[in-house]
The first five atom37 places (N, CA, C, CB, O) and aatype in JSON, in Angstrom:
{
  "aatype": [12, 0, 18, 11, 10, 9, 12, 5, 17, 3, 9, 5, 14, 8, 19, 6, 15, 6, 18, 15, 3, 13, 19, 0, 2, 6, 13, 9, 14, 15, 9, 15, 1, 10, 7, 10, 16, 3, 9, 5, 0, 17, 18, 16, 19, 18, 7, 3, 4, 6, 5, 9, 10, 19, 15, 7, 2, 16, 5, 16, 3, 11, 5, 12, 2, 18, 9, 10, 15, 15, 3, 6, 17, 5, 1, 10, 11, 16, 1, 10, 16, 6, 10, 19, 2, 3, 13, 0, 12, 11, 19, 19, 10, 0, 16, 0, 7, 13, 5, 1],
  "atom_mask": [
    [1, 1, 1, 1, 1],
    [1, 1, 1, 1, 1],
    [1, 1, 1, 1, 1],
    [1, 1, 1, 1, 1],
    [1, 1, 1, 1, 1],
    [1, 1, 1, 1, 1],
    [1, 1, 1, 1, 1],
    [1, 1, 1, 1, 1],
    [1, 1, 1, 1, 1],
    [1, 1, 1, 1, 1],
    [1, 1, 1, 1, 1],
    [1, 1, 1, 1, 1],
    [1, 1, 1, 1, 1],
    [1, 1, 1, 1, 1],
    [1, 1, 1, 1, 1],
    [1, 1, 1, 1, 1],
    [1, 1, 1, 1, 1],
    [1, 1, 1, 1, 1],
    [1, 1, 1, 1, 1],
    [1, 1, 1, 1, 1],
    [1, 1, 1, 1, 1],
    [1, 1, 1, 1, 1],
    [1, 1, 1, 1, 1],
    [1, 1, 1, 1, 1],
    [1, 1, 1, 1, 1],
    [1, 1, 1, 1, 1],
    [1, 1, 1, 1, 1],
    [1, 1, 1, 1, 1],
    [1, 1, 1, 1, 1],
    [1, 1, 1, 1, 1],
    [1, 1, 1, 1, 1],
    [1, 1, 1, 1, 1],
    [1, 1, 1, 1, 1],
    [1, 1, 1, 1, 1],
    [1, 1, 1, 0, 1],
    [1, 1, 1, 1, 1],
    [1, 1, 1, 1, 1],
    [1, 1, 1, 1, 1],
    [1, 1, 1, 1, 1],
    [1, 1, 1, 1, 1],
    [1, 1, 1, 1, 1],
    [1, 1, 1, 1, 1],
    [1, 1, 1, 1, 1],
    [1, 1, 1, 1, 1],
    [1, 1, 1, 1, 1],
    [1, 1, 1, 1, 1],
    [1, 1, 1, 0, 1],
    [1, 1, 1, 1, 1],
    [1, 1, 1, 1, 1],
    [1, 1, 1, 1, 1],
    [1, 1, 1, 1, 1],
    [1, 1, 1, 1, 1],
    [1, 1, 1, 1, 1],
    [1, 1, 1, 1, 1],
    [1, 1, 1, 1, 1],
    [1, 1, 1, 0, 1],
    [1, 1, 1, 1, 1],
    [1, 1, 1, 1, 1],
    [1, 1, 1, 1, 1],
    [1, 1, 1, 1, 1],
    [1, 1, 1, 1, 1],
    [1, 1, 1, 1, 1],
    [1, 1, 1, 1, 1],
    [1, 1, 1, 1, 1],
    [1, 1, 1, 1, 1],
    [1, 1, 1, 1, 1],
    [1, 1, 1, 1, 1],
    [1, 1, 1, 1, 1],
    [1, 1, 1, 1, 1],
    [1, 1, 1, 1, 1],
    [1, 1, 1, 1, 1],
    [1, 1, 1, 1, 1],
    [1, 1, 1, 1, 1],
    [1, 1, 1, 1, 1],
    [1, 1, 1, 1, 1],
    [1, 1, 1, 1, 1],
    [1, 1, 1, 1, 1],
    [1, 1, 1, 1, 1],
    [1, 1, 1, 1, 1],
    [1, 1, 1, 1, 1],
    [1, 1, 1, 1, 1],
    [1, 1, 1, 1, 1],
    [1, 1, 1, 1, 1],
    [1, 1, 1, 1, 1],
    [1, 1, 1, 1, 1],
    [1, 1, 1, 1, 1],
    [1, 1, 1, 1, 1],
    [1, 1, 1, 1, 1],
    [1, 1, 1, 1, 1],
    [1, 1, 1, 1, 1],
    [1, 1, 1, 1, 1],
    [1, 1, 1, 1, 1],
    [1, 1, 1, 1, 1],
    [1, 1, 1, 1, 1],
    [1, 1, 1, 1, 1],
    [1, 1, 1, 1, 1],
    [1, 1, 1, 0, 1],
    [1, 1, 1, 1, 1],
    [1, 1, 1, 1, 1],
    [1, 1, 1, 1, 1]
  ],
  "atom_positions": [
    [[106.88, 110.54, 70.92], [105.56, 110.97, 71.32], [105.02, 110.01, 72.37], [104.61, 111.05, 70.09], [105.03, 108.79, 72.16]],
    [[104.56, 110.52, 73.49], [104.06, 109.69, 74.59], [102.57, 109.42, 74.42], [104.33, 110.38, 75.95], [101.82, 110.21, 73.86]],
    [[102.17, 108.26, 74.93], [100.77, 107.83, 74.88], [100.27, 107.57, 76.29], [100.6, 106.58, 74.0], [101.03, 107.14, 77.16]],
    [[98.99, 107.83, 76.51], [98.4, 107.65, 77.83], [97.2, 106.71, 77.73], [97.97, 109.01, 78.42], [96.31, 106.9, 76.9]],
    [[97.19, 105.71, 78.6], [96.04, 104.83, 78.77], [95.19, 105.42, 79.88], [96.48, 103.36, 79.1], [95.67, 105.62, 81.0]],
    [[93.93, 105.71, 79.58], [93.0, 106.25, 80.56], [91.9, 105.21, 80.79], [92.4, 107.63, 80.1], [91.24, 104.78, 79.84]],
    [[91.7, 104.82, 82.03], [90.67, 103.84, 82.39], [89.74, 104.47, 83.42], [91.31, 102.53, 82.96], [90.16, 105.29, 84.23]],
    [[88.48, 104.07, 83.36], [87.52, 104.56, 84.35], [86.55, 103.44, 84.7], [86.75, 105.8, 83.83], [86.28, 102.56, 83.88]],
    [[86.04, 103.49, 85.94], [85.08, 102.49, 86.38], [84.45, 102.91, 87.7], [85.75, 101.12, 86.53], [84.84, 103.89, 88.32]],
    [[83.44, 102.12, 88.09], [82.79, 102.25, 89.39], [82.99, 100.94, 90.14], [81.26, 102.59, 89.24], [82.86, 99.86, 89.55]],
    [[83.31, 101.02, 91.42], [83.5, 99.82, 92.23], [82.13, 99.2, 92.51], [84.24, 100.16, 93.57], [81.19, 99.9, 92.88]],
    [[82.04, 97.89, 92.33], [80.78, 97.21, 92.64], [80.5, 97.29, 94.14], [80.83, 95.73, 92.17], [81.42, 97.24, 94.95]],
    [[79.22, 97.41, 94.5], [78.87, 97.43, 95.93], [79.29, 96.12, 96.61], [77.35, 97.65, 96.1], [79.24, 95.05, 96.01]],
    [[79.69, 96.22, 97.84], [79.99, 95.08, 98.72], [81.27, 94.33, 98.38], [78.85, 94.12, 98.68], [81.51, 93.25, 98.93]],
    [[82.11, 94.85, 97.49], [83.4, 94.21, 97.22], [84.55, 95.19, 97.41], [83.43, 93.65, 95.79], [85.65, 94.98, 96.9]],
    [[84.31, 96.26, 98.15], [85.31, 97.31, 98.3], [86.63, 96.8, 98.87], [84.77, 98.41, 99.19], [87.7, 97.19, 98.39]],
    [[86.56, 95.93, 99.87], [87.79, 95.42, 100.48], [88.57, 94.54, 99.5], [87.45, 94.61, 101.75], [89.78, 94.7, 99.36]],
    [[87.88, 93.64, 98.83], [88.52, 92.77, 97.84], [89.09, 93.61, 96.69], [87.52, 91.73, 97.31], [90.19, 93.35, 96.21]],
    [[88.33, 94.6, 96.25], [88.77, 95.5, 95.19], [90.04, 96.24, 95.61], [87.65, 96.51, 94.84], [91.02, 96.26, 94.87]],
    [[90.02, 96.84, 96.8], [91.18, 97.61, 97.27], [92.42, 96.74, 97.36], [90.88, 98.23, 98.64], [93.51, 97.17, 96.98]],
    [[92.27, 95.53, 97.86], [93.39, 94.61, 97.97], [93.95, 94.28, 96.58], [92.96, 93.32, 98.69], [95.16, 94.29, 96.38]],
    [[93.07, 93.98, 95.63], [93.51, 93.65, 94.28], [94.23, 94.82, 93.62], [92.32, 93.24, 93.42], [95.32, 94.65, 93.06]],
    [[93.64, 96.0, 93.69], [94.24, 97.16, 93.01], [95.58, 97.53, 93.63], [93.28, 98.36, 93.07], [96.55, 97.77, 92.91]],
    [[95.65, 97.57, 94.95], [96.88, 98.0, 95.62], [98.0, 96.97, 95.53], [96.6, 98.3, 97.07], [99.17, 97.34, 95.37]],
    [[97.66, 95.69, 95.62], [98.69, 94.66, 95.71], [98.97, 93.93, 94.41], [98.3, 93.68, 96.73], [100.0, 93.25, 94.29]],
    [[98.07, 94.05, 93.43], [98.29, 93.32, 92.18], [98.17, 94.2, 90.94], [97.3, 92.19, 92.09], [99.08, 94.23, 90.12]],
    [[97.06, 94.92, 90.78], [96.82, 95.65, 89.55], [97.86, 96.74, 89.29], [95.43, 96.27, 89.58], [98.52, 96.73, 88.25]],
    [[98.02, 97.66, 90.22], [98.96, 98.77, 90.02], [100.4, 98.28, 89.9], [98.86, 99.78, 91.18], [101.1, 98.69, 88.97]],
    [[100.89, 97.4, 90.8], [102.26, 96.9, 90.61], [102.45, 96.16, 89.28], [102.63, 95.97, 91.76], [103.51, 96.27, 88.66]],
    [[101.44, 95.42, 88.85], [101.57, 94.65, 87.61], [101.58, 95.54, 86.37], [100.43, 93.65, 87.49], [102.36, 95.3, 85.45]],
    [[100.73, 96.58, 86.34], [100.76, 97.44, 85.15], [102.06, 98.25, 85.11], [99.54, 98.4, 85.14], [102.52, 98.64, 84.03]],
    [[102.63, 98.5, 86.27], [103.94, 99.15, 86.31], [105.02, 98.21, 85.75], [104.3, 99.57, 87.76], [105.85, 98.64, 84.96]],
    [[104.99, 96.96, 86.15], [105.96, 95.98, 85.63], [105.81, 95.78, 84.13], [105.8, 94.63, 86.36], [106.79, 95.54, 83.42]],
    [[104.57, 95.89, 83.63], [104.34, 95.76, 82.19], [104.95, 96.91, 81.41], [102.84, 95.67, 81.91], [105.21, 96.78, 80.21]],
    [[105.16, 98.05, 82.07], [105.82, 99.17, 81.4], [105.08, 100.49, 81.43], [0.0, 0.0, 0.0], [105.58, 101.48, 80.88]],
    [[103.9, 100.54, 82.05], [103.23, 101.84, 82.19], [103.98, 102.67, 83.22], [101.74, 101.66, 82.61], [104.4, 102.16, 84.26]],
    [[104.15, 103.95, 82.94], [104.84, 104.86, 83.85], [103.91, 106.0, 84.24], [106.13, 105.41, 83.21], [102.83, 106.16, 83.66]],
    [[104.33, 106.77, 85.21], [103.55, 107.92, 85.68], [102.1, 107.52, 85.94], [103.61, 109.06, 84.65], [101.17, 108.2, 85.5]],
    [[101.91, 106.42, 86.65], [100.57, 105.91, 86.94], [99.92, 106.82, 87.97], [100.61, 104.44, 87.45], [100.49, 107.12, 89.02]],
    [[98.7, 107.25, 87.65], [97.93, 108.11, 88.54], [96.55, 107.51, 88.74], [97.83, 109.55, 87.98], [95.99, 106.9, 87.83]],
    [[96.01, 107.67, 89.93], [94.66, 107.19, 90.24], [93.89, 108.29, 90.94], [94.71, 105.9, 91.12], [94.41, 108.97, 91.82]],
    [[92.65, 108.46, 90.54], [91.77, 109.48, 91.09], [90.5, 108.82, 91.59], [91.46, 110.59, 90.04], [89.92, 107.97, 90.91]],
    [[90.06, 109.22, 92.76], [88.82, 108.71, 93.36], [87.84, 109.87, 93.46], [89.08, 108.07, 94.77], [88.14, 110.89, 94.09]],
    [[86.68, 109.73, 92.85], [85.67, 110.78, 92.87], [84.84, 110.65, 94.14], [84.77, 110.72, 91.62], [84.2, 109.62, 94.36]],
    [[84.86, 111.66, 94.96], [84.1, 111.66, 96.2], [82.7, 112.22, 95.99], [84.84, 112.47, 97.27], [81.74, 111.75, 96.6]],
    [[82.59, 113.22, 95.14], [81.31, 113.88, 94.93], [81.13, 114.22, 93.46], [81.2, 115.15, 95.8], [82.06, 114.72, 92.82]],
    [[79.96, 113.94, 92.93], [79.68, 114.31, 91.54], [79.1, 113.16, 90.76], [0.0, 0.0, 0.0], [79.12, 112.01, 91.2]],
    [[78.58, 113.48, 89.61], [77.93, 112.5, 88.75], [78.88, 112.09, 87.63], [76.61, 113.06, 88.17], [78.72, 112.5, 86.48]],
    [[79.87, 111.28, 87.98], [80.83, 110.78, 87.0], [81.41, 109.47, 87.54], [81.97, 111.83, 86.72], [81.01, 109.0, 88.6]],
    [[82.33, 108.9, 86.79], [82.92, 107.63, 87.22], [83.58, 107.8, 88.59], [83.95, 107.14, 86.19], [84.06, 108.87, 88.94]],
    [[83.58, 106.71, 89.35], [84.13, 106.73, 90.7], [85.66, 106.71, 90.68], [83.61, 105.53, 91.5], [86.3, 107.38, 91.5]],
    [[86.24, 105.96, 89.75], [87.69, 105.8, 89.68], [88.19, 106.16, 88.29], [88.11, 104.34, 90.05], [87.58, 105.79, 87.28]],
    [[89.29, 106.89, 88.24], [89.98, 107.2, 86.99], [91.45, 106.86, 87.21], [89.79, 108.72, 86.56], [92.07, 107.36, 88.15]],
    [[92.02, 106.02, 86.35], [93.42, 105.61, 86.45], [94.07, 105.84, 85.09], [93.56, 104.11, 86.91], [93.48, 105.56, 84.05]],
    [[95.31, 106.34, 85.11], [96.03, 106.53, 83.85], [97.48, 106.09, 84.01], [95.96, 108.0, 83.4], [98.02, 106.05, 85.11]],
    [[98.08, 105.78, 82.88], [99.49, 105.42, 82.83], [100.03, 105.69, 81.44], [0.0, 0.0, 0.0], [99.29, 105.62, 80.46]],
    [[101.31, 105.99, 81.35], [101.93, 106.41, 80.09], [102.93, 105.39, 79.56], [102.61, 107.74, 80.28], [103.49, 104.58, 80.3]],
    [[103.13, 105.46, 78.24], [104.26, 104.81, 77.58], [104.89, 105.84, 76.65], [103.81, 103.51, 76.8], [104.26, 106.83, 76.29]],
    [[106.12, 105.59, 76.27], [106.81, 106.53, 75.37], [106.42, 106.34, 73.91], [108.3, 106.37, 75.52], [106.52, 107.27, 73.12]],
    [[105.97, 105.14, 73.55], [105.64, 104.88, 72.15], [104.32, 104.12, 72.03], [106.76, 104.08, 71.47], [103.86, 103.49, 72.99]],
    [[103.73, 104.19, 70.84], [102.52, 103.41, 70.6], [102.84, 101.92, 70.56], [101.86, 103.84, 69.28], [102.0, 101.1, 70.91]],
    [[104.06, 101.57, 70.15], [104.48, 100.16, 70.13], [104.48, 99.59, 71.55], [105.89, 100.03, 69.5], [104.01, 98.47, 71.76]],
    [[105.01, 100.35, 72.51], [104.99, 99.9, 73.91], [103.56, 99.72, 74.4], [105.74, 100.9, 74.8], [103.24, 98.73, 75.06]],
    [[102.68, 100.68, 74.08], [101.3, 100.6, 74.53], [100.61, 99.38, 73.93], [100.53, 101.89, 74.15], [99.92, 98.65, 74.63]],
    [[100.81, 99.16, 72.64], [100.2, 98.0, 71.98], [100.71, 96.69, 72.57], [100.48, 98.03, 70.48], [99.95, 95.74, 72.73]],
    [[102.01, 96.64, 72.89], [102.58, 95.45, 73.52], [101.9, 95.16, 74.85], [104.1, 95.63, 73.72], [101.52, 94.02, 75.13]],
    [[101.74, 96.19, 75.67], [101.1, 96.02, 76.98], [99.66, 95.53, 76.81], [101.13, 97.34, 77.78], [99.26, 94.56, 77.44]],
    [[98.89, 96.22, 75.97], [97.47, 95.92, 75.85], [97.19, 94.6, 75.14], [96.78, 97.03, 75.13], [96.07, 94.08, 75.22]],
    [[98.16, 94.05, 74.45], [97.97, 92.75, 73.8], [98.57, 91.6, 74.61], [98.57, 92.78, 72.41], [98.5, 90.45, 74.18]],
    [[99.16, 91.9, 75.75], [99.82, 90.86, 76.55], [98.8, 90.02, 77.32], [100.8, 91.5, 77.54], [97.71, 90.48, 77.66]],
    [[99.17, 88.77, 77.57], [98.34, 87.87, 78.37], [98.15, 88.41, 79.78], [98.96, 86.47, 78.43], [97.08, 88.28, 80.36]],
    [[99.2, 89.02, 80.33], [99.11, 89.57, 81.69], [98.08, 90.69, 81.76], [100.49, 90.09, 82.16], [97.29, 90.74, 82.7]],
    [[98.06, 91.58, 80.78], [97.06, 92.65, 80.76], [95.66, 92.06, 80.67], [97.32, 93.61, 79.57], [94.75, 92.51, 81.37]],
    [[95.47, 91.06, 79.82], [94.15, 90.44, 79.69], [93.7, 89.82, 81.0], [94.17, 89.37, 78.58], [92.53, 89.92, 81.37]],
    [[94.63, 89.18, 81.72], [94.3, 88.59, 83.01], [93.91, 89.67, 84.02], [95.49, 87.77, 83.55], [92.91, 89.53, 84.73]],
    [[94.7, 90.74, 84.08], [94.41, 91.83, 85.01], [93.08, 92.49, 84.71], [95.53, 92.86, 84.98], [92.29, 92.77, 85.61]],
    [[92.83, 92.75, 83.45], [91.58, 93.39, 83.04], [90.38, 92.5, 83.36], [91.62, 93.72, 81.54], [89.35, 93.0, 83.82]],
    [[90.51, 91.21, 83.11], [89.41, 90.28, 83.43], [89.11, 90.29, 84.91], [89.77, 88.85, 82.98], [87.95, 90.37, 85.31]],
    [[90.13, 90.22, 85.73], [89.92, 90.23, 87.19], [89.32, 91.56, 87.64], [91.26, 89.98, 87.94], [88.4, 91.58, 88.45]],
    [[89.83, 92.66, 87.11], [89.3, 93.97, 87.48], [87.81, 94.06, 87.13], [90.08, 95.08, 86.78], [87.02, 94.54, 87.94]],
    [[87.44, 93.62, 85.95], [86.04, 93.75, 85.53], [85.1, 92.85, 86.32], [85.91, 93.44, 84.06], [83.88, 93.01, 86.25]],
    [[85.64, 91.9, 87.07], [84.82, 91.11, 87.99], [84.47, 91.91, 89.25], [85.54, 89.82, 88.38], [83.53, 91.56, 89.97]],
    [[85.21, 92.98, 89.5], [85.03, 93.77, 90.72], [84.44, 95.15, 90.48], [86.35, 93.92, 91.41], [84.09, 95.85, 91.43]],
    [[84.31, 95.54, 89.22], [83.84, 96.9, 88.91], [82.71, 96.87, 87.89], [85.01, 97.76, 88.39], [82.48, 95.86, 87.22]],
    [[82.02, 97.98, 87.78], [81.0, 98.2, 86.76], [81.44, 99.32, 85.83], [79.62, 98.53, 87.41], [82.26, 100.16, 86.2]],
    [[80.89, 99.32, 84.65], [81.09, 100.41, 83.69], [82.56, 100.67, 83.37], [80.46, 101.69, 84.22], [82.99, 101.82, 83.27]],
    [[83.34, 99.6, 83.22], [84.75, 99.75, 82.86], [84.85, 100.3, 81.44], [85.49, 98.38, 82.98], [84.17, 99.83, 80.53]],
    [[85.7, 101.29, 81.27], [85.99, 101.84, 79.94], [87.45, 102.24, 79.91], [85.06, 103.06, 79.61], [88.04, 102.59, 80.93]],
    [[88.04, 102.18, 78.72], [89.43, 102.59, 78.57], [89.64, 103.17, 77.18], [90.39, 101.41, 78.82], [88.92, 102.85, 76.24]],
    [[90.65, 104.03, 77.09], [91.03, 104.59, 75.8], [92.5, 104.97, 75.86], [90.15, 105.82, 75.43], [93.06, 105.18, 76.94]],
    [[93.11, 105.05, 74.69], [94.5, 105.49, 74.58], [94.49, 106.81, 73.82], [95.39, 104.41, 73.85], [93.87, 106.94, 72.76]],
    [[95.19, 107.8, 74.39], [95.27, 109.13, 73.79], [96.73, 109.58, 73.78], [94.37, 110.15, 74.57], [97.57, 109.0, 74.47]],
    [[97.02, 110.61, 73.0], [98.33, 111.23, 73.08], [98.45, 111.9, 74.44], [98.56, 112.25, 71.92], [97.54, 112.63, 74.86]],
    [[99.54, 111.67, 75.13], [99.72, 112.22, 76.47], [100.05, 113.7, 76.39], [100.82, 111.47, 77.22], [100.87, 114.14, 75.58]],
    [[99.4, 114.47, 77.25], [99.72, 115.88, 77.42], [99.96, 116.13, 78.9], [98.58, 116.8, 76.87], [99.63, 115.3, 79.74]],
    [[100.54, 117.26, 79.2], [100.77, 117.61, 80.6], [99.44, 117.88, 81.28], [101.7, 118.85, 80.72], [98.5, 118.38, 80.66]],
    [[99.36, 117.54, 82.54], [98.16, 117.82, 83.31], [97.13, 116.71, 83.23], [0.0, 0.0, 0.0], [97.36, 115.64, 82.66]],
    [[95.99, 116.99, 83.82], [94.9, 116.03, 83.93], [94.24, 115.82, 82.57], [93.85, 116.51, 84.96], [93.92, 116.78, 81.87]],
    [[94.05, 114.56, 82.2], [93.32, 114.21, 80.98], [92.2, 113.26, 81.34], [94.27, 113.58, 79.91], [92.35, 112.42, 82.23]],
    [[91.09, 113.39, 80.64], [89.94, 112.54, 80.94], [89.42, 111.92, 79.69], [88.85, 113.32, 81.63], [88.44, 111.16, 79.73]]
  ]
}
């Protein structure tokens, strides 16, 4: 049974360049190395909802727990939350298609 980590946030004003550099060059490659697969990112252009939605999958709950309890994940999450507002995350059973 596959599991999906779903994260959402809004980019803080005036840090867009620093945020983009961190996400593209460190956050996404690092969560991939930790073992998340099928990583997807969505940017909301219009509407009253979170600005960014990112998800990634693991094949087992054990893999997901390993990732989320790792020192590397804690470091990445801490750095990300310095650049964003309203960070939230949840783990759900993965299904085909878009999940929110």
